[in-house]
C-alpha positions, -999 to +999 in steps of 0.1 A: -549+474-084-558+481-113-519+481-126-519+446-109-555+434-128-536+451-162-501+429-154-521+400-153-547+406-186-515+413-202-490+379-186-480+356-215-505+328-212-487+295-191-475+265-212-498+229-201-465+218-176-430+226-179-404+197-177-380+195-148-348+175-147-339+153-118-302+131-117-307+129-155-345+121-167-376+144-174-401+148-146-436+167-165-446+181-147-492+193-157-498+235-148-529+247-130-535+277-121-565+283-091-576+314-079-586+300-051-550+291-042-530+308-013-495+289-021-483+266-046-484+237-040-470+200-053-489+164-056-479+134-074-511+109-080-511+073-063-531+067-095-524+076-127-483+089-116-494+125-125-480+155-114-496+186-105-478+219-099-508+242-082-505+277-087-521+315-072-533+335-099-506+364-094-474+336-090-453+342-120-443+311-142-408+318-133-418+312-094-437+283-104-407+269-119-382+276-088-406+266-071-405+230-094-371+226-097-366+226-061-380+197-058-373+175-079-356+155-067-389+147-039-411+147-074-387+113-086-392+099-047-427+100-048-433+084-087-412+061-073-430+047-053-466+047-076-473+012-088-464+004-121-487+001-152-505-031-160-516-030-195-549-057-208-522-077-232-518-115-231-492-127-203-505-099-180-524-108-150-546-087-133-572-095-101-611-101-111-633-100-078-598-101-061-583-136-074-550-127-100-565-136-134-535-143-163-546-129-191-540-152-224-556-154-258-575-181-274-584-161-306-608-197-321-632-196-289-663-176-296-665-147-261-644-140-234-646-157-201-629-161-168-620-203-160-591-227-145-569-234-158-556-262-133-550-243-101-543-212-120-572-187-128-570-169-160-588-146-183-595-166-214-599-136-244-616-147-280-602-124-307-579-109-329-550-099-309-546-064-320-577-064-298-577-080-270-571-053-246-610-038-257-620-074-252-608-074-215-622-044-204-659-048-224-658-080-206-651-066-179-675-038-176-705-066-184-691-090-155-693-055-134-728-041-148-739-077-142-726-076-102-734-041-094-776-047-109-775-080-084-759-060-058-783-032-064-816-058-066-804-074-028-805-033-014-840-027-035-858-053-011-842-046+022-847-007+016-875-006-006-861+016-029-853+011-061-825+039-081-837+046-111-807+038-132-767+025-129-744+041-148-704+026-150-673+051-153-639+055-147-640+074-124-606+093-107-624+106-071-652+084-063-663+046-063-694+055-067-721+088-063-757+088-061-777+118-080-806+139-063-829+118-091-815+084-076-795+074-109-759+058-091-730+063-110-702+033-099-666+026-110-659-003-135-628-010-116-649-027-088-649-060-104-615-057-099-619-053-062-630-082-036-667-090-034-673-076-004-661-042-013-688-035-046-715-054-022-710-030+005-704-001-021-739-004-038-758-005-001-738+027+003-752+052-022-786+029-020-784+045+017-781+076-002-815+071-020-837+077+022-809+100+031-785+123+006-764+130+031-734+113+054-751+122+091-759+097+112-786+084+102-769+075+074-744+055+083-770+039+109-792+030+068-762+019+057-749-005+084-779-021+093-782-026+052-744-042+052-728-058+075-695-054+059-688-021+062-655-015+081-640-044+058-646-029+033-632+008+040-602-005+056-592-026+019-602+006+002-582+026+023-552-001+015-558-005-021-580+009-035-557+032-053-538+005-066-568-008-090-564+022-112-530+005-122-550-016-148-558-011-184 
C-alpha cells in the first residue's frame, strides 16, 4: 500500500492530451484522470467533437496511450459523424426560432435584425465586418432573453410563483436549471430551437420553483403548465446536440 502510494506520488504528471494517428490524420485526445474511474473509457462529444480519454488513478500513461492508439479507427469514425461547425459569418445559415436564416452583412444599418428578403429569411447584421460574429451572438442573446422573460411571465401567472432572476449562459450539459434560491439558468442556444422547445424548458424549470425534484408531482405540474412536453422532449432528443455546432 505504501509502495503503491509512493509510486503514484513520484509518477511524472500526465500531459493534457495525446496525439493518435490514424491513416495519416492526427487525432487530438484529451486526458482526464478520475479517482472514481474503474476502467479506461473513450468518449467523443457530438456537440464539440472533443475526444476525451478517462483513466483510473493507477492506470499508467503508457497503458492509456496504447488504448487510445488501438481505438484510432473508432475515434475517426465517431468524429466523421460529428456535425460540421457553422461560424457566425456572412453567408452562413443558422436557425432562429427553428427557421433557417442566412447571415448578411449590412454595415449601413443602425441595428441587427431578422427580416425577410423575398422568400428568404435573413439575419441582417450591422457594424463593421470584423465584428459580425460578435454582433450575431449579441443579437441572439438579446432575443433569447426576451423570449425567456415573456414565457416566464406567462407561467408565473399560471403557477403563482416568479423566479428571482433569469440568467443566460452557454451550457453544455443542461439546457436549463433552477437553483435552490429560485434563480433560473438557460442556454442561449434555445433561441435556435423551435419556440415550443424554449417554452417547455421555461415551464420545466419554473415547475422546480415548487417541486425541486423530478417526482411524479413535478411531472404532473409540468404537464399541467405546458401542453407540449412530449413534443419538445422528442425534438431535444433528436436535434438538441446539433445546436452546439453554431457559433
